[in-house]
C-alpha positions, 0 to 999 in steps of 0.5 A: 757940732764942731765940724759945723762950727768950723764950716760956718767959720770958713763960709766967709772964705770963698776959696775954702768953700770952693775947695770943700765943694770940689772935694765933696764932688770928687768923693761923690763921683769916686763912690759912684764909680766904685758902685759902677765897677762893682756892677761890672765885676758881677758881669763876666763880660765886663769883669776883666776891664773892671778888675784892671781899673780897680787894680789901678785905683787900689795901687794908690794909697788914697783909695783906702780912705774912710770916704771910699772904704765901704764901696771898696770893701763891697767891690772886694766881696764881689771879686772874692765871690766871682773868682771863687766861681771859677769863671774868671781869671783868679790871678787878677783877684789874687793880685787885687787882694795882695795889693789891698792886703799891703794897704790894710793898715789904712782901713778900719780894723774891721775892714783890715781884718777882711783883707787877707791873702791865701 
């Protein structure tokens, strides 16, 4: 309710609405891209390309916001599963998990607990 009230108060300010819409669109597009990356991670022929993109993305601290956490964690689960199969470069998976482990404090406690490096 408080969020709605604040939004309604700002609705008369066009620059605030434009920024809100721009941010919402960015969040939506990023989450859609993470879904695509997750699909590519499941395919051996596109795994390495998807991993490289995910590695780049995860190097930015903004990747760990609550807006992206669910899709990021789903990608990490796929990476973990696929790399355990032994049919892809396990070093890329380890590198990704190391990066995510370093940023785990930006995640929810539940997700942070799933980021480990062994």
